[in-house]
Structure formats: structure tokens, C-alpha cells
VOPAGU-2260 file (C-alpha; in pm, 1 decimal, decimal comma):
REM VOPAGU-2260
SITE   aa  ch    i         X         Y         Z
SITE  MET   A    0    9659,3   10462,8   14091,2
SITE  ASP   A    1    9825,4   10454,4   14434,3
SITE  THR   A    2   10167,9   10589,9   14337,2
SITE  ASP   A    3   10280,4   10594,8   14702,5
SITE  SER   A    4   10274,7   10212,7   14696,8
SITE  ILE   A    5   10492,7   10181,5   14385,6
SITE  LYS   A    6   10871,1   10162,5   14419,6
SITE  GLU   A    7   11116,2   10237,5   14141,3
SITE  LEU   A    8   11380,6    9963,9   14127,6
SITE  LYS   A    9   11699,5   10054,1   13943,6
SITE  GLY   A   10   11783,3    9807,9   13668,0
SITE  ALA   A   11   11556,2    9544,4   13523,7
SITE  ASN   A   12   11506,5    9220,5   13718,8
SITE  MET   A   13   11384,5    9044,0   13408,3
SITE  ASP   A   14   11473,1    8741,6   13198,3
SITE  ILE   A   15   11453,3    8898,7   12854,3
SITE  ASP   A   16   11676,2    8912,0   12549,9
SITE  LEU   A   17   11928,8    9192,5   12574,7
SITE  VAL   A   18   12138,3    9330,4   12291,8
SITE  SER   A   19   12451,6    9271,5   12499,0
SITE  LYS   A   20   12492,1    8962,1   12715,5
SITE  ASN   A   21   12768,1    9134,6   12915,9
SITE  VAL   A   22   12550,7    9382,6   13100,7
SITE  ASP   A   23   12724,6    9543,1   13396,8
SITE  TRP   A   24   12496,7    9788,9   13574,3
SITE  ASP   A   25   12382,6    9849,7   13926,8
SITE  GLN   A   26   12052,7    9675,7   14004,4
SITE  SER   A   27   11817,6    9716,2   14298,5
SITE  SER   A   28   11721,7    9400,1   14483,7
SITE  CYS   A   29   11378,6    9250,5   14433,9
SITE  PRO   A   30   11182,2    9317,3   14756,6
SITE  TRP   A   31   10989,8    8987,8   14715,9
SITE  ASN   A   32   11317,6    8794,1   14687,8
SITE  GLU   A   33   11452,1    8977,4   14992,1
SITE  ALA   A   34   11139,6    8899,8   15197,0
SITE  GLU   A   35   11163,1    8529,0   15111,2
SITE  ASN   A   36   11545,4    8514,4   15116,5
SITE  THR   A   37   11555,6    8371,7   14763,7
SITE  ASN   A   38   11651,6    8472,1   14410,3
SITE  GLU   A   39   11373,9    8295,0   14218,7
SITE  HIS   A   40   11135,6    8583,9   14145,7
SITE  ARG   A   41   11163,6    8790,8   13826,3
SITE  CYS   A   42   10962,5    9094,5   13717,1
SITE  ALA   A   43   10911,1    8951,3   13370,4
SITE  VAL   A   44   11018,2    8641,7   13181,3
SITE  LYS   A   45   11003,8    8661,5   12801,6
SITE  ASP   A   46   10700,5    8481,0   12655,6
SITE  THR   A   47   10612,7    8334,8   12997,1
SITE  SER   A   48   10498,0    8561,6   13276,4
SITE  ILE   A   49   10483,7    8898,6   13445,8
SITE  CYS   A   50   10511,9    8927,3   13823,3
SITE  LYS   A   51   10193,8    9013,9   14014,4
SITE  TYR   A   52   10378,7    9314,9   14163,6
SITE  PHE   A   53   10512,9    9442,7   13828,1
SITE  CYS   A   54   10367,1    9785,0   13741,8
SITE  GLY   A   55   10573,8    9872,3   13435,7
SITE  ILE   A   56   10908,4    9999,4   13316,2
SITE  LYS   A   57   11030,4   10354,6   13347,0
SITE  TYR   A   58   11295,2   10488,7   13111,1
SITE  LEU   A   59   11592,1   10387,0   13146,6
SITE  ASP   A   60   11533,9   10033,0   13272,3
SITE  SER   A   61   11379,4   10104,7   13609,2
SITE  VAL   A   62   11113,9    9854,3   13714,5
SITE  LEU   A   63   10803,2    9985,5   13887,7
SITE  CYS   A   64   10715,0    9744,7   14169,3
SITE  SER   A   65   10423,8    9744,7   14413,2
SITE  TYR   A   66   10545,8    9468,2   14650,1
SITE  PRO   A   67   10383,7    9368,6   14888,8
SITE  LEU   A   68   10059,3    9497,0   14729,1
SITE  GLU   A   69    9954,4    9328,2   14404,6
SITE  ASN   A   70    9962,8    9553,8   14098,2
SITE  LYS   A   71    9585,2    9519,8   14044,7
SITE  ASP   A   72    9530,7    9665,3   14392,7
SITE  VAL   A   73    9750,9    9973,4   14347,1
SITE  GLN   A   74    9651,1   10038,1   13986,0
SITE  GLY   A   75    9278,5   10014,4   14056,5
SITE  GLN   A   76    9207,1    9729,5   13815,9
């Protein structure tokens, strides 16, 4: 695994069910959204998809992201 290519993004950029709907925490920006000047990309969407740059979740709610390299390339799959 190429850990130098994986970034830890604070907060989860995911569309999932949360216990509380009033979540107020600091979140890192999605580097893919920033590169395309959009807000359409999500790391994971419940029962639908997982982003091709998503490399996992680290306790407490940090997303591991390999953008611009696809996760299969940095994880050796």
C-alpha cells in the first residue's frame, strides 16, 4: 500500500444515516470536488456507491482518500 498517496480528510464526506441529523463538526474539503469546482462527489453513499478514491475510514470519522490516484492503484489491488 502506498501510504504516501493517501490523505486523511477530517470528517466524513458521506451520505449515510447518522444518529443525529444536526451534526456540527469541522470537515475537510473533498480534493476531487475542489479540482472540479463542484460539490457533487461523496466518499460513500449508503446502499449506492463508494468513491474510486475512497480508501477507508479512520477512527473518529476521518476519510482516507487517494485523490488523484484511484484506490486500486495505491492499495495494490
